[in-house]
N, C-alpha and C positions, 0 to 999 in steps of 0.2 A: 896794860902792857902785855903784848903777845909774847907767850913763852915759846921758846925755840926747843925742839927734841935734838937728842944726839943723833946724828944722822945715821951711823952705822948700827946703833941700837935699834932705832926706827925700822931700819931694812930688816934687820934680824926677826923683829916681830912680826912684820909685815909677811916676811917668808913662812913663818909658822902659821900665820892666820891663813895666808893662801893655801898652804898644804892642808890645813884642817879642813878646808872647805871641798877638798878634791878625795872622795872616798877611795879612789882606786889607785892614788899615789899620782906622784909627778916626776917628770924628768928634769935633770939640771937644765935642760935647755928650755922647758917651760918655765922654769924658776926665773932665769936670765930675762925672759921676755916682760916679767912683772916687776923687776927690781931696777932702778936706774943705778947701776953700779957696774964698773969693770968686772968681767968674768971673774979674774982672778981674786977680786976682793969678795965676790959672790960665793965662790969656792971656798975661800977661807972661812966665811961665815957659817956656810953649810957644813963644811968639816967639823968646825967647832961646835956646832949645835949636836951633831952626831956623837962626837966624843963625849959631850955632856949629857946624852941620852934625851935630848928635847926633839931629835929627829933621828929616824933609823932609815938605813938604806937597804933595800932588799938585796939578798945575797945573789951575785951574779948578775944583777940588773943594775941599770942607771935609774933607779927609781927611788924615790923619798916618800916616807909617810911620817906621821906624827909618832914621837917617841913615848916610852913610858913616862919618863920625867915630866912631861906635860900634863898627863894624868895624876900623876902625885902632887904636882902644884895646884891644878884645878880643885882636885880633892879636899886639900887643905882648906880652901875657901869655904867650902861646904861643911867640913867638920870643926871648924872653928866657930860656926854660926849656930847658937842653940835654936833660933826660929826654924832653922831648916830640918833639924831631928825632929821637932814637932809636927812640921808640915809633912813629912816623910811619913810618920806614922798615921796621920790623918788620911792622907791620899791612900795609902793601902786600905785603910778601913772603908773609904768610899768605894774603892774597886771590889772590896769583898762584899759589901752591902748590894750592889748592883749587878755584879759579874759582868763588869765592863771595863775598859781601860781607862784610868785616869790619869791627869797630868797636872803638875806644878810648874808654874813658869813665871817670869820676870820679862820686862820690856827694856831693850836696849835700843834706844834710837827707834828704827822702823821696824824692829825684828821681836819677835817672840823666841825667847830663850828657855829651852826645858831644863829645869833644873832636876825635876825627877820625873819618872815615868813607872807606873806600875800596870802590867800587861794582865789581862782576864784570860781565862782558858779557851775563849772564843777561837775558832780555827781562822779567822781573818786578821791578818798582822797588821799594825798600822805603822807607816814609814816614819816613825819618829823615835828618838832616843835621847837620854840625858846629855845634855851640851848642844844640841841640835838648834840651829836657827831656822825659823821659818818667818816669811813677811806677815806682820801683824794684821794687815787687812784681809789675809786669806784665811784666818782662823778664829773661831769662837773666842778661844783663850785670848788672842790677840785683841779682839774687840773689847773684851773685857778689860784689858789692860789700858787701852786707849780712852777708856771712859774716865779716866782721870783728869783728861784734858778738856779745856773748853774748846768750844768750836774756833774761837780765834788761835788759840794754842795748836789744836788740830791744823788748821790751815796754815800756820807757819811751819809745822814739823813736815808736812807734806808739799810745801811749795818747791816746785822744781823737782818733784818725786815722782816717777812715773808707777802707777800701780798695776805691775805686771801680773797676768793671769797665771795661776797655777794648773788649774782646770778650765773647762769651758763655763763652771758656774762661778768662778772667783770674781769679786767685784774689781772693777777696773774704773769706777766713777768716784770721784772724790765726794761729790754731793750725796752719792747712795751710801759711801761710807759714814759720812759725817751724820747723815740721817740715823743710821743703824747704831752708831756709836751714842748719838743723843737718846735713842730708846733704850739702850743699855744704862745710861745714867739714870733714866727713870724707872727701870723696872729691875734694875741690878742683876740682868740675866742677858747673856749673849748667845745667839744660835749661828750655825753654819750647817750647811748641806752640801756635801761633796765639793766644797770650795778650795780645799788644800789637798784632799785625797780623794779619788774615785771610790765610791760605795760606802763612805765613812760620813755620819752626822756627829755633830758635837754641841754640847750645852756647857757654858762657862760661867762663872761668876766672879767679879773682883773682890780682892782682899784689900780692906782698908786700915791703915795705920791709926792710932790713937788721934792722930791730929786730921784724920779724915782723907789723907792721900792714899790713892791706889798704889799699893807697893808690890802687889802679886796677884796671881788669879789661879784658879783650880777649875779642871775641867772633866767631862765624861764624854768619851768617845764610843760610838756603837754603830753597827752596820745597818745601812739603810734597808736591807732586805728583811730585816727582822722586824716585820710590821706589827707584831703582837705587843711589842714593848710600849711601856708607859712612860713617856717623856716627862710627864708631871711628877711621877714618883723619883725619876733622876734628879729633877728640879729640886725637891723637898730634900734630898740626900745632900745635894751641893749647899743648899742655904744652911743645913745643920752644919756642915764642914765649915763654911765661911763663919758662922757663929763662934764655933770653936777655935778657928785660927785668929779671928779678931780679938777674942778674950785672951788667948795665949799672948798676943802682942800687947795688950794692956798690961798683962801681969809682968812681962818681960821689961817693960818701960817703967815700972814702979820701983 
């Protein structure tokens, strides 16, 4: 039986989701274009969310951004998850061992969601942050997460979904994506070179729970111009982190 959502609550959540995806903020007029409600009802929702701290209005401007309360609620999800605390420490250790930026992420539908990022002291900064969504097909960490799907499940997931490019190197063919994901299943390692960000390469490995399902992934990102780097050394560091994370999951489930 199909469950119906409460319309006003759904609209309020859609407003927050839309604004969260616009880093420069949005006007009330823009909000009205994406919500199927009368302007008066939309204004009441937006004002209520501002009053409760889920949205904030820029002073002297008709512009809205995500409020601090969203951070508090989202942070509660992480702070109550014991595996996240363990993963965070391991991600930081990975970054310290290789002096590169490391990420920890999960999959949500077609997107990679970064739950934690630890920056290196390299001068090149990667345009990712905790909470950011990036299409899974465009990242090594996303391909690692997709390796939990069979080819048939992957085909169903990407049915009627366009693989949009983020750079000129991004995969836009389902067959190529399926081939790479199949290779990740065999090797337990995913690769990417400038597919999501110019000048950035990435290596990632999937994290399996005790029943064998991929529930997360961890990655190392590094500049393409550092030709003296040894990716195999990074691979060994990631496999060690994978072993630690999967052992932690086994302990937490016992």
